[in-house]
C-alpha positions as CSV (number, residue, x, y, z in Angstrom):
1,M,0.0,0.0,0.0
2,T,1.4,3.4,-0.9
3,A,1.1,6.7,0.8
4,Q,-1.2,7.9,-1.9
5,S,-3.8,5.2,-1.2
6,P,-7.2,6.7,-0.3
7,C,-7.9,6.9,3.4
8,H,-11.3,6.0,4.8
9,V,-12.5,6.5,8.4
10,I,-15.5,4.5,9.6
11,V,-17.4,5.2,12.8
12,G,-19.0,2.1,14.1
13,A,-18.1,-1.6,13.9
14,G,-21.5,-3.2,13.6
15,P,-22.2,-5.6,10.7
16,V,-22.3,-2.7,8.1
17,G,-19.2,-1.0,9.4
18,I,-17.2,-4.3,9.3
19,A,-18.5,-5.2,5.9
20,L,-17.5,-1.8,4.6
21,A,-14.1,-1.9,6.2
22,G,-13.4,-5.2,4.5
23,R,-14.6,-4.1,1.1
24,L,-12.4,-0.9,1.3
25,A,-9.3,-2.7,2.6
26,R,-9.6,-5.3,-0.1
27,G,-9.7,-2.5,-2.6
28,G,-6.3,-1.2,-1.4
29,S,-7.5,1.7,0.7
30,R,-6.2,2.7,4.2
31,V,-9.0,2.1,6.6
32,R,-9.5,3.2,10.2
33,V,-12.5,1.9,12.3
34,V,-13.4,4.0,15.3
35,T,-15.2,2.4,18.3
36,R,-15.3,3.1,22.0
37,T,-13.3,0.0,22.7
38,G,-11.0,0.0,19.8
39,R,-11.7,-3.7,19.3
40,D,-9.7,-5.2,16.4
41,S,-11.9,-6.2,13.5
42,G,-9.5,-9.0,12.4
43,I,-9.5,-7.6,8.9
44,P,-6.0,-7.3,7.4
45,G,-5.0,-3.7,6.7
46,V,-7.7,-2.2,8.9
47,E,-6.6,0.0,11.9
48,A,-8.7,-0.1,15.0
49,V,-9.0,3.2,17.0
50,A,-10.5,3.6,20.4
51,A,-12.3,6.9,20.8
52,D,-15.6,8.6,21.8
53,A,-16.9,9.6,18.3
54,A,-19.2,12.1,20.0
55,D,-16.2,14.2,20.8
56,A,-15.8,16.4,17.7
57,D,-12.2,17.4,18.5
58,V,-11.0,13.8,19.0
59,L,-12.8,12.5,15.9
60,S,-11.5,15.4,13.8
61,S,-8.0,14.5,14.8
62,I,-8.5,10.9,13.9
63,A,-10.1,11.8,10.5
64,T,-7.4,14.3,9.5
65,G,-6.2,13.3,6.0
66,A,-9.2,11.1,5.4
67,D,-10.9,11.2,2.0
68,V,-14.2,9.8,3.3
69,L,-15.8,9.7,6.7
70,Y,-18.5,7.1,7.2
71,N,-21.2,7.3,9.8
72,C,-22.0,3.6,10.4
73,A,-22.7,4.1,14.1
74,N,-25.5,2.4,16.0
75,P,-26.1,4.1,19.4
76,G,-27.9,1.1,20.7
77,A,-31.5,0.2,21.5
78,Y,-34.3,2.5,20.3
79,P,-34.9,4.1,23.8
80,A,-31.3,5.5,23.7
81,W,-31.7,7.2,20.3
82,E,-32.9,10.7,21.4
83,R,-30.1,10.9,24.0
84,E,-27.2,9.5,22.0
85,W,-27.8,10.2,18.3
86,P,-27.8,14.1,18.2
87,P,-24.4,14.7,19.8
88,L,-22.9,11.8,17.9
89,A,-24.2,12.9,14.5
90,A,-23.3,16.5,15.2
91,A,-19.7,15.5,16.0
92,I,-19.3,13.4,12.9
93,L,-20.7,16.2,10.8
94,T,-18.3,18.7,12.4
95,A,-15.3,16.3,11.9
96,A,-16.2,16.1,8.2
97,E,-16.4,19.9,7.9
98,R,-13.1,20.4,9.6
99,T,-11.2,17.8,7.7
100,G,-12.7,18.1,4.3
101,A,-13.7,14.5,4.2
102,V,-16.8,13.4,2.3
103,L,-19.5,12.4,4.9
104,V,-21.4,9.2,4.0
105,T,-24.1,8.1,6.4
106,A,-25.7,4.7,6.7
107,S,-29.4,5.3,7.3
108,N,-32.8,3.7,7.0
109,L,-36.3,4.3,5.7
110,Y,-37.9,5.5,8.9
111,G,-38.0,9.1,7.6
112,Y,-40.5,8.3,4.9
113,G,-43.2,7.1,7.3
114,P,-46.1,5.0,6.0
115,V,-46.1,5.1,2.2
116,T,-48.5,3.8,-0.4
117,G,-46.6,2.3,-3.2
118,E,-42.8,2.0,-3.7
119,M,-40.4,4.3,-1.8
120,T,-37.8,6.0,-4.0
121,R,-35.1,8.5,-3.0
122,T,-37.3,11.4,-4.1
123,S,-40.3,10.3,-2.0
124,P,-41.3,13.0,0.5
125,L,-40.1,12.6,4.1
126,H,-43.1,12.3,6.4
127,P,-42.0,10.4,9.5
128,S,-44.7,9.1,11.8
129,D,-42.7,8.5,15.0
130,H,-39.8,10.2,16.8
131,K,-37.2,7.8,15.5
132,G,-38.0,8.7,11.9
133,A,-38.2,12.4,12.8
134,L,-34.8,12.2,14.4
135,R,-33.3,10.7,11.3
136,V,-34.8,13.4,9.1
137,R,-33.4,16.1,11.4
138,M,-29.9,14.7,11.2
139,W,-30.1,14.4,7.4
140,R,-31.4,17.9,7.0
141,A,-28.7,19.3,9.2
142,A,-26.1,17.6,7.0
143,L,-27.8,18.7,3.8
144,D,-27.9,22.3,5.0
145,A,-24.2,22.2,5.7
146,H,-23.7,20.8,2.2
147,A,-25.8,23.5,0.6
148,A,-23.8,26.1,2.4
149,G,-20.6,24.7,0.9
150,R,-19.1,23.7,4.2
151,V,-19.0,19.9,3.6
152,R,-20.0,17.2,1.0
153,V,-22.6,14.8,2.3
154,T,-24.6,11.8,1.0
155,E,-26.7,9.1,2.6
156,A,-27.5,5.4,1.9
157,R,-31.0,4.4,3.1
158,A,-31.6,0.7,3.6
159,S,-34.5,-1.4,4.6
160,D,-34.3,-4.1,7.3
161,Y,-31.1,-6.0,7.1
162,I,-30.6,-9.6,6.2
163,G,-27.3,-11.5,6.2
164,P,-25.2,-14.0,8.1
165,T,-23.5,-11.4,10.3
166,L,-26.7,-9.8,11.5
167,P,-27.0,-10.3,15.3
168,V,-30.2,-11.4,17.0
169,R,-30.5,-8.3,19.2
170,N,-32.6,-5.4,17.8
171,A,-33.4,-7.2,14.5
172,M,-36.9,-8.6,14.3
173,L,-36.2,-11.0,11.4
174,A,-33.2,-12.4,13.2
175,R,-35.2,-12.8,16.4
176,Y,-38.0,-14.7,14.6
177,A,-35.5,-16.9,12.7
178,D,-33.6,-17.7,16.0
179,A,-36.8,-19.3,17.2
180,T,-38.0,-21.0,14.0
181,L,-34.6,-22.4,13.1
182,G,-34.4,-23.8,16.6
183,G,-37.7,-25.6,16.1
184,R,-39.6,-23.2,18.2
185,S,-42.7,-21.1,17.6
186,A,-41.9,-17.4,16.9
187,P,-44.1,-14.6,18.3
188,V,-44.4,-12.1,15.5
189,F,-45.3,-8.5,16.1
190,A,-47.2,-7.7,12.9
191,D,-48.7,-9.3,9.8
192,P,-46.1,-11.9,8.5
193,D,-47.7,-12.0,5.1
194,Q,-47.2,-8.4,3.9
195,P,-44.5,-7.8,1.2
196,H,-41.4,-6.3,2.8
197,T,-38.0,-5.2,1.4
198,W,-35.0,-6.8,3.0
199,T,-31.5,-5.4,2.3
200,A,-28.3,-7.5,2.3
201,I,-25.7,-6.1,4.6
202,E,-23.0,-6.5,1.9
203,D,-25.2,-4.4,-0.4
204,V,-25.3,-1.6,2.1
205,A,-21.5,-1.7,2.3
206,A,-21.2,-1.7,-1.5
207,T,-23.5,1.4,-1.7
208,L,-21.7,3.3,1.0
209,A,-18.4,2.7,-0.7
210,A,-19.7,3.9,-4.1
211,L,-21.3,7.0,-2.6
212,G,-18.1,8.1,-1.0
213,Q,-16.2,8.0,-4.2
214,D,-18.7,9.3,-6.8
215,E,-19.3,13.1,-6.7
216,R,-22.5,12.6,-8.5
217,A,-23.9,11.1,-5.4
218,W,-23.1,14.0,-3.1
219,G,-25.9,16.3,-1.9
220,S,-28.5,13.6,-2.1
221,A,-29.8,10.4,-0.4
222,W,-29.9,7.1,-2.1
223,I,-31.8,3.9,-1.5
224,V,-29.7,0.7,-1.3
225,P,-30.7,-1.7,-4.1
226,S,-32.5,-4.7,-2.8
227,N,-34.2,-7.8,-4.1
228,P,-37.9,-8.0,-4.8
229,A,-40.0,-7.8,-1.6
230,Q,-40.7,-11.0,0.3
231,S,-43.0,-11.4,3.3
232,T,-41.6,-12.4,6.7
233,R,-43.3,-15.8,6.4
234,Q,-41.7,-16.4,3.0
235,V,-38.2,-15.6,4.2
236,L,-38.6,-17.7,7.3
237,R,-40.0,-20.6,5.3
238,R,-37.1,-20.6,2.9
239,L,-34.5,-20.3,5.7
240,N,-36.2,-23.4,7.3
241,E,-36.2,-25.3,4.0
242,L,-32.5,-24.6,3.5
243,S,-31.9,-25.9,7.0
244,G,-33.8,-29.1,6.4
245,L,-36.7,-28.0,8.6
246,G,-40.4,-27.9,8.1
247,E,-42.9,-25.0,8.0
248,P,-42.0,-22.3,10.5
249,R,-44.5,-21.8,13.3
250,L,-45.6,-18.2,13.8
251,R,-48.0,-16.8,16.2
252,R,-49.0,-13.1,16.0
253,V,-48.9,-11.1,19.2
254,P,-52.0,-9.0,19.6
255,R,-51.3,-5.3,19.2
256,W,-53.0,-4.5,22.5
257,T,-50.6,-6.8,24.2
258,L,-47.7,-4.8,22.8
259,R,-49.2,-1.5,23.7
260,A,-49.8,-2.7,27.3
261,G,-46.3,-4.1,27.5
262,G,-44.9,-0.8,26.2
263,L,-46.2,0.9,29.3
264,F,-43.5,-0.9,31.3
265,V,-40.9,-2.0,28.6
266,P,-39.6,1.0,26.7
267,L,-38.3,-1.2,23.8
268,L,-41.7,-2.6,23.1
269,R,-43.1,0.9,23.0
270,E,-40.5,1.9,20.4
271,V,-41.1,-1.2,18.3
272,T,-44.8,-0.5,18.2
273,G,-44.0,2.8,16.6
274,I,-42.5,1.2,13.5
275,L,-44.9,-1.7,13.0
276,Y,-46.6,0.2,10.2
277,Q,-43.7,-1.1,8.1
278,F,-45.1,-4.7,8.5
279,D,-48.8,-3.9,8.6
280,A,-48.9,-3.1,4.9
281,P,-46.5,-3.5,1.9
282,F,-43.2,-1.8,2.6
283,V,-41.3,-1.7,-0.6
284,A,-38.1,0.2,-1.3
285,G,-37.0,1.0,-4.9
286,G,-33.3,1.3,-5.5
287,A,-33.5,1.4,-9.3
288,E,-32.1,4.9,-9.4
289,T,-29.1,3.8,-7.4
290,T,-28.5,0.9,-9.8
291,E,-28.9,3.1,-12.9
292,S,-26.7,6.0,-11.6
293,L,-24.0,4.1,-9.6
294,G,-24.1,0.6,-10.9
295,I,-24.9,-1.1,-7.6
296,T,-26.9,-4.3,-8.0
297,P,-28.3,-6.4,-5.2
298,T,-26.7,-9.7,-4.2
299,P,-28.7,-12.6,-5.7
300,W,-31.4,-13.5,-3.3
301,A,-30.7,-17.2,-3.4
302,R,-27.1,-16.6,-2.3
303,I,-28.2,-14.3,0.5
304,L,-30.6,-16.9,1.9
305,E,-28.1,-19.8,1.6
306,D,-25.4,-18.0,3.4
307,T,-27.7,-16.7,6.0
308,A,-29.5,-20.0,6.7
309,A,-26.2,-21.8,7.3
310,V,-25.0,-19.4,9.9
311,W,-28.3,-18.6,11.6
312,H,-29.3,-22.3,11.9
313,Q,-26.0,-23.1,13.5
314,R,-26.4,-20.2,15.9
315,S,-30.0,-21.2,16.9
316,A,-29.0,-24.8,17.4
317,A,-26.3,-23.8,19.8
318,R,-28.7,-22.1,22.1
């Protein structure tokens, strides 16, 4: 690797951050991954840095000389978002401004709220709960800074993740599969038969990498290309088939039970606020991203085969 190799700084070492780091390192870039613990990713050529990314001065120092700064952070469970996201997002934006790095953010579709028909990157933002409103505020703050000429920003919006590296915590599909692949009944929180877009973690990483290096992408948000929508039941059924198991057993939890539980369990209250995504078709269209940036989704069969192998082994070990 030469001194002229591009330098990329990634905040966050969740599944997306790690997939992105591996992709960039394999392409010959210098990569730093910033986390609170500085845990080594195990990826050759990737430097692990321990720091509080919510400290703009510290992060600016780490990102000095970086070509691209990626916000792949995940502050934790939903109840922590309002407390932890604003200072973290502000510090990352400030670091990008100070260093001149392009800011690329890994985001989601919450900001669109309930939508009739397919979501595209030009669909209006009408969030229906505070998590979506928070995402919209962070994006607009970044976009305002871009419009003022202080920084170059872009954002990748993905639907619910799928992939072998997805952890069980905070991911409904992974939680359901953990039960069904273990031969147990899965309590599902919404209609399991509505079409839903699932986005492969590797496709999120591919989109982020492309956005950071293509100036045509800057100043706009882009939807990560994904495969045609599949219902929750269809996905779980195929994962079971690939694992040599029968039909998954699903039992729908009554909404009133979730609302009552939300009075005492903050996470349940937060989950209830986004169940509109499963009560009706929730379809994201990434065709513009494919046409403009050349990103195509990983073949669906490969995603499910790779995911089933790992998730089945994980559930059987419990």
